[in-house]
N, C-alpha and C positions, 0 to 999 in steps of 0.2 A: 230229343231231350237233351237239355244241358245240365251240367253238373250242379249248377246253382239251384235247379229244380229239385235235386235230392236233398239239400240242406234244409234243416228246419222241420223234416217230416220225421215222425215217430216211426220206428220199425217194430212190427208186431209179428210173432210167430203164429201163423194160422193153425199150426197143429194143436197148440194148447192154450192160446190167447195171451201168452206172456208178452209183456212189454220189454223189448230188448234194449231200447234206446235211441240214440240218434247217430247217424253216419258221420264219422269224423275223417274218413280216408277212403281211398279207392286203390284197387290193384288193377293195372292196365296191361293189356298185351302190347308190347312195345312195336310189334311189326305192324298191326292194323290199327292200333289206337283205341280198340274197344275195351269196355270195363269187363274185367274178369271176376272181380269179387268186390264186396263192400266190407268195410271194417267199422265195427261198432265196439267201443269199450264196455266191458262187463262192469257194472256198478253195483254198489250196495249202499245201504243207509249210511254207512260210516265211511264211504269211499274217500273222502278228503283225508281221513286219518290213516286208514288201513287198507287202501287200495293196492292191490298186488300188480297192477298194470296189464292183467290179461284182457283178451278181447275176443270177440266173435269175428271170424272171417268167413263170410257167407258168400258162396259163389253166386255169380249173377243169375245163373240158371234156376237158382232156388226162389227167386223173386216171382211171386204169384201175380201180384197186382200193385200198381203204383196209382194212388189215389191223390186227390188234392191236398190232403193232411196226413195220410198215413201210407206206409209201404208194408204190404203184407208178403211174408216170406214162409216157405215150408221148410222147416229145419227140425229134423229129429235128433235130440240131444242123446248121446251115448251116456249110459249110467255105469 
């Protein structure tokens, strides 16, 4: 799978059905060139005005399924 295949797909948390957003960047293992994590910006309704720049960093092992339009991840948020 190429990096282009990840772009434009919405990421959804399979644990609670929450839409997390779209992938903007990746974390790579420099030695073997594999993806270690995906990065998704946390958004809100007023992100253009009040966005704090926080992001989800989801380890690649948390990806459950990569479909034609959606990427499902299993991520339990800490409260």
